[in-house]
C-alpha positions as CSV (number, residue, x, y, z in Angstrom):
1,M,-23.0,36.5,-48.9
2,E,-26.0,34.2,-47.9
3,R,-25.3,32.2,-51.0
4,A,-21.7,31.3,-49.4
5,R,-23.1,30.5,-46.2
6,F,-25.8,28.2,-47.5
7,A,-22.9,26.4,-49.5
8,H,-20.7,25.9,-46.4
9,Q,-23.7,24.5,-44.5
10,V,-24.6,22.0,-47.4
11,A,-20.9,21.1,-47.6
12,E,-20.7,20.7,-43.8
13,K,-23.8,18.4,-43.9
14,R,-22.3,16.2,-46.7
15,R,-19.3,15.7,-45.0
16,L,-20.7,14.7,-41.6
17,I,-23.2,12.2,-43.5
18,K,-20.1,10.7,-45.4
19,Q,-18.0,10.4,-42.0
20,Y,-21.1,8.7,-40.6
21,K,-21.3,6.6,-43.3
22,M,-17.8,5.5,-43.5
23,E,-17.7,4.7,-39.7
24,R,-21.0,2.6,-40.3
25,E,-19.5,0.6,-43.2
26,R,-16.3,0.1,-40.9
27,Q,-18.1,-0.9,-38.0
28,Q,-20.4,-3.2,-40.0
29,K,-17.3,-4.7,-41.6
30,L,-15.7,-5.3,-38.2
31,E,-18.8,-7.2,-37.1
32,E,-18.9,-9.2,-40.1
33,E,-15.3,-10.3,-39.8
34,E,-15.8,-11.3,-36.1
35,E,-19.1,-13.4,-37.1
36,I,-17.1,-15.1,-39.6
37,K,-14.3,-15.9,-37.1
38,R,-17.1,-17.1,-34.9
39,L,-18.6,-19.4,-37.4
40,R,-15.0,-20.7,-38.5
41,K,-14.5,-21.8,-35.0
42,E,-17.9,-23.4,-34.6
43,L,-17.1,-25.4,-37.7
44,I,-14.1,-27.0,-36.3
45,P,-14.8,-30.4,-35.1
46,K,-14.9,-31.3,-31.4
47,A,-14.4,-34.5,-29.9
48,Q,-17.8,-36.2,-28.6
49,L,-18.2,-38.0,-25.4
50,M,-18.0,-41.7,-25.8
51,P,-20.5,-43.9,-23.9
52,Y,-20.2,-45.3,-20.7
53,F,-18.9,-49.1,-21.3
54,D,-18.1,-49.9,-18.0
55,R,-21.7,-49.1,-17.1
56,P,-24.2,-50.8,-19.8
57,F,-27.6,-50.0,-20.1
58,I,-30.0,-52.0,-18.1
59,P,-33.6,-52.0,-19.4
60,R,-36.4,-51.8,-17.0
61,R,-38.5,-54.5,-16.1
62,M,-41.4,-54.8,-18.3
63,S,-45.0,-55.3,-16.5
64,C,-47.6,-57.9,-17.7
65,N,-49.4,-54.9,-19.6
66,D,-46.3,-54.3,-21.9
67,M,-45.6,-57.8,-22.6
68,S,-49.2,-58.1,-24.1
69,G,-49.5,-57.6,-27.8
70,P,-47.0,-56.9,-30.4
71,S,-44.9,-54.1,-27.9
72,R,-42.8,-57.0,-26.5
73,L,-41.2,-57.4,-29.8
74,Q,-40.0,-54.0,-30.1
75,H,-36.2,-53.5,-29.9
76,L,-35.0,-51.2,-26.8
77,P,-32.2,-48.7,-27.9
78,S,-28.7,-48.9,-26.2
79,S,-26.6,-46.0,-25.1
80,V,-24.6,-46.1,-28.1
81,E,-27.6,-45.5,-30.4
82,K,-28.7,-42.7,-28.3
83,A,-25.2,-40.9,-28.6
84,E,-25.5,-41.3,-32.2
85,A,-29.1,-40.1,-32.4
86,L,-27.9,-37.0,-30.2
87,Y,-25.2,-36.3,-32.0
88,Q,-26.9,-36.3,-35.6
89,Q,-29.6,-34.1,-34.3
90,R,-27.1,-31.5,-32.7
91,G,-24.9,-31.4,-36.3
92,Q,-28.4,-30.9,-38.1
93,L,-29.3,-27.8,-36.0
94,K,-25.8,-26.6,-36.3
95,E,-25.7,-26.9,-40.2
96,E,-29.2,-25.1,-40.2
97,Q,-27.9,-22.3,-38.0
98,L,-24.9,-21.8,-40.2
99,M,-27.0,-21.7,-43.5
100,K,-29.1,-19.1,-41.9
101,K,-26.5,-17.0,-41.0
102,I,-24.8,-17.4,-44.3
103,Q,-27.8,-16.3,-46.0
104,K,-28.3,-13.3,-44.0
105,L,-24.6,-12.2,-44.9
106,V,-25.3,-12.8,-48.4
107,G,-28.5,-10.8,-48.4
108,E,-26.7,-7.7,-46.4
109,E,-23.9,-7.7,-49.1
110,E,-26.1,-7.5,-52.0
111,K,-28.1,-4.7,-50.4
112,L,-25.1,-2.8,-49.7
113,R,-23.9,-3.4,-53.5
114,M,-27.1,-1.8,-54.4
115,P,-26.6,2.0,-55.0
116,I,-28.7,4.5,-52.8
117,A,-29.9,7.9,-53.8
118,Q,-28.5,10.6,-51.6
119,G,-31.2,13.1,-49.9
120,L,-31.0,16.8,-51.0
121,P,-29.9,19.4,-48.5
122,W,-32.6,21.0,-46.6
123,T,-33.0,24.4,-48.1
124,T,-35.8,25.6,-45.5
125,D,-33.2,26.3,-42.7
126,E,-32.2,29.8,-41.6
127,P,-28.5,30.5,-42.4
128,K,-26.5,31.2,-39.0
129,C,-24.3,34.2,-38.9
130,L,-20.8,33.1,-38.8
131,I,-18.6,34.6,-35.9
132,K,-15.9,36.8,-37.9
133,P,-12.5,35.6,-36.8
134,P,-10.1,37.7,-35.0
135,V,-7.9,39.9,-36.8
136,K,-4.3,38.6,-36.9
137,K,-1.1,40.8,-36.2
138,N,1.1,41.7,-38.9
139,T,3.9,38.9,-39.6
140,I,7.2,40.1,-38.4
141,P,9.9,38.8,-41.1
142,I,12.9,36.7,-39.6
143,D,16.3,36.9,-40.7
144,L,16.9,33.4,-42.8
145,K,20.1,31.7,-42.2
146,L,21.0,30.1,-45.5
147,H,23.0,26.7,-45.3
148,S,25.1,28.0,-48.2
149,D,26.1,31.3,-46.3
150,I,27.2,29.2,-43.5
151,R,29.0,26.4,-45.4
152,A,30.9,29.6,-47.0
153,V,32.2,30.9,-43.9
154,E,33.2,27.3,-42.9
155,R,35.0,27.0,-46.0
156,A,36.7,30.3,-45.8
157,R,38.0,29.3,-42.0
158,F,39.4,26.1,-43.7
159,A,41.0,27.9,-46.6
160,H,42.9,30.2,-44.1
161,Q,43.8,27.3,-42.0
162,V,45.4,25.5,-45.1
163,A,47.2,28.5,-46.3
164,E,48.8,29.0,-42.7
165,K,49.8,25.6,-42.8
166,G,51.3,25.7,-46.0
167,R,53.2,28.9,-45.0
168,L,54.4,27.4,-41.7
169,I,55.8,24.5,-43.9
170,K,57.6,26.6,-46.4
171,Q,59.1,28.8,-43.4
172,Y,60.2,25.6,-42.1
173,K,61.7,24.3,-45.2
174,M,63.7,27.6,-45.6
175,E,64.9,27.4,-42.3
176,R,66.3,24.2,-42.6
177,E,68.0,24.7,-45.9
178,R,69.5,27.6,-44.4
179,Q,70.8,25.6,-41.5
180,K,72.0,22.8,-43.5
181,K,74.0,25.4,-45.8
182,W,75.6,26.8,-42.7
183,E,76.8,23.3,-41.4
184,E,78.1,22.8,-44.6
185,E,80.4,25.7,-44.9
186,E,81.4,25.2,-41.3
187,E,82.5,21.7,-42.5
188,I,84.5,22.8,-45.6
189,K,86.1,25.5,-43.4
190,R,87.4,22.7,-40.9
191,L,88.4,20.3,-43.6
192,R,90.4,23.2,-45.2
193,K,92.3,23.9,-41.8
194,E,93.0,20.2,-41.5
195,L,94.7,20.4,-44.9
196,I,97.3,22.9,-44.1
197,P,100.8,21.2,-43.5
198,K,102.2,21.7,-40.0
199,A,105.7,21.1,-38.9
200,Q,106.5,17.5,-37.1
201,L,108.6,17.1,-34.3
202,M,112.3,16.1,-34.8
203,P,113.3,12.7,-33.2
204,Y,116.0,13.0,-29.9
205,F,119.2,11.8,-31.6
206,D,121.1,12.3,-28.1
207,R,118.6,9.9,-26.6
208,P,118.5,7.1,-29.2
209,F,115.6,4.3,-28.8
210,V,116.5,1.1,-26.7
211,P,113.9,-1.5,-27.0
212,R,113.3,-2.9,-23.4
213,R,112.2,-6.6,-22.6
214,S,108.3,-7.1,-22.7
215,E,106.7,-7.8,-19.1
216,K,103.9,-9.5,-20.9
217,Q,103.5,-13.6,-20.3
218,P,104.6,-15.8,-23.2
219,T,102.0,-17.1,-25.1
220,V,100.5,-20.3,-24.5
221,P,100.2,-22.5,-27.7
222,R,96.7,-23.9,-28.5
223,E,96.3,-27.8,-29.1
224,P,96.0,-28.1,-33.1
225,K,93.0,-29.9,-34.2
226,F,94.0,-32.7,-36.6
227,C,90.8,-34.2,-37.2
228,I,89.9,-32.6,-40.5
229,P,86.6,-33.3,-42.1
230,R,86.4,-35.4,-45.3
231,H,85.0,-32.8,-47.6
232,K,87.9,-30.3,-46.3
233,T,90.6,-33.0,-46.7
234,I,89.8,-33.6,-50.5
235,K,89.7,-29.6,-50.6
236,C,93.1,-29.3,-49.0
237,C,94.8,-32.0,-51.0
238,R,93.6,-30.3,-54.4
239,M,95.1,-26.9,-53.2
240,S,98.4,-28.9,-52.1
241,C,98.5,-30.5,-55.7
242,N,98.2,-27.1,-57.4
243,D,100.7,-25.5,-54.8
244,M,103.6,-28.0,-55.7
245,S,103.2,-28.0,-59.4
246,G,105.5,-25.0,-61.1
247,P,108.4,-23.1,-59.6
248,S,106.6,-21.8,-56.6
249,Q,107.4,-25.1,-54.6
250,L,111.0,-23.7,-54.4
251,Q,110.5,-20.3,-53.0
252,H,111.5,-19.7,-49.3
253,L,108.5,-18.3,-47.2
254,P,109.6,-16.2,-44.1
255,S,109.0,-17.6,-40.9
256,S,107.6,-15.6,-37.9
257,V,110.8,-15.4,-36.4
258,E,112.4,-13.8,-39.3
259,K,109.7,-11.2,-39.5
260,A,110.2,-10.5,-35.9
261,E,114.1,-9.9,-36.4
262,A,113.3,-7.6,-39.8
263,L,110.9,-5.3,-37.6
264,Y,113.2,-5.2,-34.8
265,K,116.1,-3.9,-36.9
266,N,114.0,-1.2,-38.7
267,R,113.0,0.4,-35.0
268,I,117.0,0.3,-34.1
269,L,117.7,2.2,-37.2
270,Q,114.9,4.7,-36.7
């Protein structure tokens, strides 16, 4: 029991040490990235102020003491030379700072690459008595609802609906065939009744048919069209030539008056 507690404490300490190291490395990595970003921003060249050309440098008036000796031959620096010297001095300082920071980062990376021995756990600490966790209640099983069972119920319901629909369609077809057969039988009966011969009424011989003069107005003749197209005239000429050739030209065609007279005689005889 004591051995298990000691092993648990050692594992917990190792876990905390590892978590602390990981957090420290992550924080260090973030600081290095921020430092590199800042250095890159500093390396970006920036515009320098130009000298004031509208305000030229006016040297101070030299005294008599300054005029004596070789100092009078010395060259006085202008504003442009001063600006160039200042720019060079500033650039050298920035380069020195950048080189120092890069050397520092390289040295830290080399130190991190070197493996560090892990310390042994402390064995002099007295083990702590762990609190016994409370006893859990017995687990009550829950009825499982399988997806396959739910699908089986839905499938059975769908199969019942399909069977019901098929039964209704079959019943409708049978009813329709029965109605059609009954209509055909009725039609056959009606036709058979019509085929039975019936007695016709005899004419009235004591009252013969006497035609009367029609009360309708005489027919107004329409004006014939003498203007026939050229393609129709050629066709009519060909047909007339065919009709004139042979014995058909001697046949007498009955006129409309003769047809009317023949029809009138037939009615009187009836």
